[in-house]
C-alpha positions in Angstrom: 99.4 85.8 -182.2 102.1 84.7 -180.0 103.2 87.1 -177.3 106.6 88.8 -177.3 109.3 86.9 -175.3 111.5 89.2 -173.2 115.1 88.1 -173.3 117.8 89.3 -170.8 121.2 88.2 -169.6 122.3 87.9 -165.9 123.9 85.7 -163.3 124.9 85.8 -159.6 127.6 83.6 -157.7 128.4 82.6 -154.2 131.1 85.4 -154.0 128.3 87.9 -154.1 129.6 91.6 -154.8 133.4 90.6 -154.7 135.2 92.2 -157.5 137.9 89.5 -157.4 137.0 85.9 -156.5 139.5 84.4 -154.1 139.2 81.0 -152.5 141.4 78.4 -151.2 142.3 75.3 -153.1 139.9 72.3 -152.8 137.0 74.8 -152.3 134.2 75.6 -154.6 132.2 78.6 -156.0 128.6 78.3 -157.0 127.4 80.2 -160.2 123.8 80.6 -161.4 122.7 81.8 -164.7 119.5 83.9 -164.5 119.3 84.9 -168.1 115.8 84.8 -169.8 115.0 82.9 -173.0 118.3 81.9 -174.1 118.6 79.8 -177.5 121.7 77.9 -175.9 123.4 78.0 -172.6 126.7 76.5 -171.4 129.2 76.7 -168.5 132.7 75.7 -169.4 135.8 75.1 -167.0 139.4 74.2 -167.4 141.3 71.1 -166.5 141.9 71.0 -162.6 138.4 72.2 -162.0 135.4 69.9 -161.5 131.6 70.2 -161.4 129.8 69.1 -158.3 126.5 67.4 -157.9 124.5 66.6 -154.8 123.3 68.1 -151.6 126.4 70.0 -150.2 126.0 71.2 -146.8 127.9 73.8 -144.7 129.4 70.9 -142.7 131.1 69.4 -145.5 134.8 70.3 -146.0 135.9 67.6 -148.4 134.1 67.7 -151.6 135.6 64.6 -153.7 132.5 62.5 -153.2 130.3 65.4 -155.0 132.6 65.4 -158.1 130.2 64.6 -161.1 132.9 63.4 -163.5 135.5 64.8 -165.7 133.3 66.8 -168.0 134.4 70.3 -168.7 131.0 71.5 -169.8 127.7 71.8 -168.3 124.2 73.0 -169.4 122.8 73.2 -165.8 121.5 76.6 -164.8 123.4 76.4 -161.4 126.9 74.9 -161.2 129.2 74.3 -158.3 132.8 74.4 -159.3 135.5 72.8 -157.4 139.1 74.1 -157.8 141.9 71.6 -157.2 144.7 73.5 -159.0 146.1 76.8 -157.7 146.5 80.0 -159.5 144.1 82.0 -161.7 141.4 79.7 -162.9 138.6 80.5 -165.2 134.9 79.7 -165.4 133.1 80.7 -168.8 129.4 81.3 -169.5 128.4 81.2 -173.0 124.8 82.2 -173.7 123.3 82.8 -177.1 119.8 84.7 -177.7 117.6 85.3 -180.8 117.3 88.9 -180.0 119.6 91.8 -178.9 120.3 92.0 -175.0 122.6 94.0 -173.0 126.3 93.4 -173.4 125.8 90.9 -176.3 127.7 90.7 -179.7 125.8 89.6 -182.8 127.4 86.3 -184.4 125.7 85.2 -187.5 122.0 85.3 -186.7 122.4 85.1 -183.1 123.4 87.4 -180.0 126.1 86.0 -177.9 127.0 87.0 -174.3 130.3 85.5 -173.6 131.4 85.8 -169.9 134.6 84.6 -168.2 134.8 84.7 -164.4 138.3 84.7 -163.1 138.8 82.8 -159.7 142.2 83.4 -157.9 142.8 80.1 -156.1 145.3 80.1 -153.4 147.2 76.9 -153.1 147.9 75.1 -149.6 150.8 76.6 -147.9 153.8 74.3 -147.9 156.4 75.6 -145.3 160.2 75.6 -146.3 163.0 76.9 -144.1 166.7 76.9 -144.0 169.1 77.3 -140.9 172.6 78.9 -141.2 175.3 79.1 -138.7 178.0 81.6 -139.3 176.9 81.7 -143.0 177.0 78.0 -143.5 173.8 76.0 -144.0 172.8 73.4 -141.4 171.1 70.3 -142.7 167.7 69.7 -141.2 168.0 66.4 -139.5 168.2 65.0 -136.0 171.8 66.1 -135.5 172.4 68.5 -132.7 173.5 72.1 -133.5 176.0 73.2 -131.0 176.0 77.2 -130.3 178.2 79.0 -128.0 176.5 81.2 -125.5 176.0 84.7 -127.0 176.1 83.5 -130.6 173.4 83.4 -133.0 171.7 81.2 -135.7 170.0 82.6 -138.8 166.7 81.2 -139.7 165.5 81.7 -143.2 162.0 81.5 -144.6 162.0 79.9 -148.1 158.2 79.4 -148.4 156.8 80.0 -151.8 153.9 77.7 -152.2 150.6 79.2 -150.9 151.5 82.9 -150.9 151.9 83.2 -147.2 151.8 86.7 -145.6 153.0 86.1 -142.1 155.3 83.9 -140.2 156.4 83.1 -136.8 159.8 81.6 -135.5 159.8 80.2 -131.9 163.4 79.1 -130.8 164.7 78.7 -127.3 162.0 80.9 -125.9 162.8 83.7 -128.5 160.4 84.7 -131.2 160.5 86.5 -134.5 158.3 87.4 -137.4 161.2 88.3 -139.7 161.7 86.5 -143.0 165.3 86.0 -142.2 165.5 85.9 -138.4 168.8 86.2 -136.5 168.2 84.7 -133.0 170.8 85.0 -130.5 171.1 82.2 -128.0 172.2 83.4 -124.4 170.8 80.6 -122.1 172.7 77.5 -121.6 170.7 74.1 -122.2 169.1 72.1 -125.0 166.4 73.7 -126.9 164.0 73.0 -129.7 162.4 75.3 -132.3 159.5 75.7 -134.6 158.2 77.7 -137.6 154.7 78.5 -138.6 153.9 80.0 -142.1 150.5 81.5 -142.5 148.1 83.6 -144.6 145.9 85.9 -142.7 145.2 88.9 -144.8 141.7 90.4 -145.2 139.6 89.0 -148.0 141.8 86.0 -148.8 141.4 82.5 -147.6 143.3 81.7 -144.4 145.9 78.8 -144.1 149.0 77.9 -142.4 151.7 75.1 -142.2 153.9 74.2 -139.2 157.5 72.7 -139.3 159.0 71.4 -136.0 162.8 72.0 -136.4 164.2 68.3 -136.1 167.6 69.4 -134.8 168.1 70.0 -131.0 170.0 73.2 -130.4 172.5 72.9 -127.6 173.9 76.1 -126.2 177.4 75.4 -124.7 179.9 77.6 -122.9 181.4 80.5 -124.9 185.0 81.2 -125.6 184.2 84.8 -126.3 184.4 87.7 -123.6 181.3 88.4 -121.5 180.5 91.9 -122.6 178.0 94.6 -123.2 175.8 93.6 -126.2 173.5 96.7 -127.3 172.6 100.2 -126.2 172.4 100.9 -122.5 169.1 102.7 -121.9 167.0 104.5 -119.2 163.8 103.0 -118.6 160.6 105.0 -117.9 161.1 104.5 -114.0 164.6 105.9 -114.2 166.1 102.3 -114.2 169.4 102.0 -116.2 169.2 98.8 -118.3 172.5 97.2 -119.6 172.3 94.4 -122.1 174.9 91.6 -122.1 175.7 88.7 -124.5 175.1 85.9 -122.0 173.1 85.2 -118.8 174.3 86.2 -115.3 175.0 83.6 -112.7 173.4 84.4 -109.4 175.2 87.4 -107.4 174.6 90.0 -104.7 176.1 93.2 -103.4 177.9 94.3 -106.6 176.7 97.9 -106.8 180.1 99.2 -105.4 181.9 98.1 -108.6 179.7 100.4 -110.7 180.0 104.1 -111.1 177.7 106.6 -112.8 178.8 110.0 -114.0 176.0 112.7 -114.8 176.7 116.0 -116.7 174.4 118.4 -118.7 172.3 121.5 -117.9 172.8 122.4 -114.0 175.1 119.4 -113.4 178.7 118.9 -114.4 180.3 115.4 -114.1 178.9 114.5 -110.8 179.2 110.9 -109.5 175.7 109.4 -108.6 175.4 106.6 -106.1 174.5 103.3 -107.5 171.7 102.0 -105.0 171.3 98.5 -106.3 172.2 96.1 -109.1 170.0 93.4 -110.2 169.1 91.2 -113.1 166.1 92.1 -115.1 163.0 89.8 -114.1 162.4 87.2 -116.6 165.8 88.1 -118.6 169.1 87.3 -117.0 171.0 88.8 -119.9 170.3 92.3 -118.6 171.4 94.2 -115.5 169.1 96.9 -113.8 170.9 99.7 -112.0 168.9 101.9 -109.6 170.5 105.2 -108.6 169.9 107.1 -105.3 169.4 110.4 -107.1 166.7 111.6 -109.6 167.8 111.8 -113.2 166.3 113.9 -116.0 166.0 113.7 -119.9 168.4 116.5 -120.3 171.2 114.6 -118.3 174.1 113.0 -120.1 175.0 109.8 -118.2 177.8 107.3 -118.5 178.3 104.1 -116.6 181.5 102.3 -115.6 182.2 98.9 -114.3 185.6 98.3 -112.5 185.4 94.6 -112.2 183.8 92.6 -109.3 182.7 89.1 -109.0 180.0 89.1 -111.8 180.1 86.3 -114.2 178.0 84.3 -116.8 176.3 81.1 -116.2 179.1 79.5 -118.1 181.7 81.0 -115.6 183.1 83.9 -117.7 183.8 87.0 -115.6 182.2 90.1 -116.8 184.8 92.4 -118.6 185.3 95.9 -117.2 184.1 98.8 -119.2 184.5 102.6 -118.8 182.2 105.6 -119.6 179.6 103.8 -121.7 176.7 106.3 -122.6 173.2 105.9 -121.6 170.4 106.5 -124.2 167.8 108.5 -122.0 164.1 107.6 -122.0 161.6 109.9 -123.8 158.0 109.4 -124.7 157.1 110.4 -128.1 153.5 111.7 -128.6 153.6 111.0 -132.1 152.9 107.4 -133.6 156.1 105.9 -135.2 154.1 104.5 -138.0 152.2 107.7 -138.9 155.1 110.2 -138.3 157.9 107.9 -139.4 155.8 107.1 -142.5 156.2 103.4 -142.2 152.3 103.0 -142.9 153.0 104.6 -146.4 151.9 108.0 -145.3 148.1 107.1 -145.1 147.8 109.7 -142.2 149.0 112.7 -144.3 147.4 114.8 -147.0 148.6 117.1 -149.6 146.0 119.9 -149.1 147.2 123.0 -151.0 149.5 123.9 -153.9 150.7 122.0 -157.0 153.9 120.7 -155.8 154.2 116.9 -155.0 154.2 115.0 -151.7 154.9 111.4 -151.7 156.0 108.6 -149.4 159.1 106.9 -150.6 161.7 104.3 -150.0 164.3 106.3 -151.9 165.7 107.5 -148.6 164.9 107.0 -144.9 166.8 108.0 -141.8 165.3 104.8 -140.2 163.0 102.1 -141.4 162.1 102.1 -145.1 160.0 105.1 -145.8 160.3 109.0 -145.6 158.0 111.8 -146.9 159.3 113.4 -149.9 158.2 117.2 -150.6 159.1 118.8 -154.0 158.6 122.4 -154.9 159.9 123.7 -158.3 159.8 126.8 -160.1 156.9 125.3 -162.2 154.5 125.2 -159.3 153.4 127.6 -156.5 154.3 125.4 -153.4 152.9 122.6 -151.5 151.4 121.9 -148.0 151.3 118.4 -146.3 149.3 118.0 -143.2 149.0 115.1 -140.7 145.2 115.3 -140.8 144.9 111.7 -139.8 147.3 111.7 -136.9 146.4 114.4 -134.5 147.9 115.0 -131.1 147.1 116.9 -127.8 149.4 119.5 -126.0 148.9 120.5 -122.3 149.0 123.9 -121.0 152.1 125.2 -119.5 154.3 122.3 -120.5 157.1 122.8 -122.8 157.4 120.5 -125.7 160.4 119.7 -127.9 159.7 119.0 -131.5 162.3 117.0 -133.4 162.6 115.7 -136.9 165.1 114.5 -139.4 165.5 116.1 -142.9 167.4 115.6 -145.9 167.9 118.6 -148.2 168.7 117.6 -151.8 171.8 119.4 -153.1 169.8 120.8 -156.0 167.7 122.9 -153.6 168.0 126.7 -154.1 165.1 127.9 -151.6 166.0 129.4 -148.3 163.1 128.5 -146.1 160.4 126.0 -145.0 157.6 126.7 -142.7 156.1 124.4 -139.9 152.6 125.1 -138.6 150.6 123.8 -135.6 146.8 124.2 -136.8 144.3 125.0 -136.1 145.8 127.8 -133.9 148.4 128.5 -136.8 151.4 128.7 -134.8 154.4 129.1 -137.2 158.0 127.9 -136.9 160.5 128.7 -139.6 163.4 126.8 -140.8 166.3 128.5 -142.5 167.7 126.1 -145.0 171.2 127.6 -145.7 172.1 126.7 -142.3 171.6 122.8 -143.1 174.0 120.5 -144.4 172.8 119.2 -147.8 172.9 115.6 -149.1 172.7 114.0 -145.8 170.4 113.4 -142.8 170.2 116.2 -140.2 168.3 116.4 -137.0 166.6 119.9 -136.3 164.3 120.9 -133.4 162.2 123.7 -132.0 160.3 124.1 -128.7 156.7 125.3 -128.0 155.0 125.9 -124.7 151.1 126.4 -125.2 149.3 128.8 -122.9 146.3 126.7 -122.9 145.3 122.9 -123.5 145.5 122.3 -127.3 143.6 119.2 -128.5 143.5 117.6 -131.9 146.6 119.5 -133.3 147.7 118.9 -136.9 151.4 119.4 -138.1 151.7 121.3 -141.5 154.9 121.3 -143.6 154.9 124.1 -146.1 157.4 124.3 -149.0 157.1 127.6 -150.7 160.6 127.9 -152.3 162.3 125.6 -154.8 163.8 122.4 -153.4 163.5 118.7 -152.8 163.1 117.7 -149.1 162.8 114.4 -147.4 161.3 114.2 -143.7 161.4 111.3 -141.2 161.1 110.4 -137.5 159.2 113.3 -136.2 159.0 113.4 -132.3 157.1 115.5 -129.8 157.7 115.1 -126.2 157.7 116.9 -122.9 161.0 118.8 -122.3 162.5 117.1 -119.2 165.4 119.3 -118.0 167.2 119.4 -114.6 166.0 122.2 -112.5 
């Protein structure tokens, strides 16, 4: 009597346990059929794919010499399939058995296991760009692009082939990763530029393509006024930094032409002495002002320039200005990505209640995302907690908590609660005092009596309403004594 023959279906691939097969174009995947006692067996591929033969080693990177021909079918147990066409490609394994096996379907007198593997083939990146000047496209050639100092060019990434996920512009010493990068050119001279489009994400094949911008870029003297170009800010070391639209020519002893007025708690319009004026090291488009007196975060500061001998490298005199506000320095203990929700809210959990918490692009006070919290009569409320973004507070220090909130006009509830946990310190927000249908900044203060580590912020909506939150801030209160 002939012994029973055991039949079974199985396979493995060089992609191991990956759920989705992802490779770069002109690369291959190996497939092995380990099925037992098949009555027929066949691998099938599509046009643009090729079976390989021969001893392929890890040192091989070009596989054309291993192509066995143009056949689209093979009865080998192990096949190596080269993919020379981008997109979703398929490899089919068709086995028949005389007896029932797992995942088989009966066709006539045979049992069939018909398996299709889908391989996502990433094409070679082909970088493509466009340059625009004042909204008009500039041809990519060897012609010089003339730009007045302080004006800008727009560089646009038009790359589609190869599915890139990152990019880098480098123009006249400035860099950008934006898909549409506006680069302001402030330094006189002739410059070059380059662009790199790349694919660097996890679990996908890497690739890149570079473009050397063929046009020289010549920055020429400007016909525009030499003026402030952006916010005046206080740096961490109490330096006042002022940005301008061009570089400064060398100068000295210009502090007497600047005046600084300070008001706020415990000071009222006092004139502070400017000790020194200099250009920022490495960036001659910014001035640094050092004061003789200490300044505090609670100060309201304005800067004026009466007109000295400051000029740009293209010989334009700096225009006088009066009472320009300074944006004061503050250190936020909270991550902008986690508490501005630009990471999609991955650090926050909805921990109780049956209301909804979502992270949305419907509204944002800055960036793209905000947190949306909804409590309706149909549910009993909701709590959201920053369980993945804890922060520490120090004993005796007073902290200012600030956030932006948008209350939907349909909201009927009167209150929200904020909690610091695990010490369960509560802060109440009275909704009727908030203008609805617009972003409003609210704040509260807290002075811990002891060090508080690993604090979590909880937002509790317990009355009906729709609320958006954005840009949470926690910082030490810095008030003039």
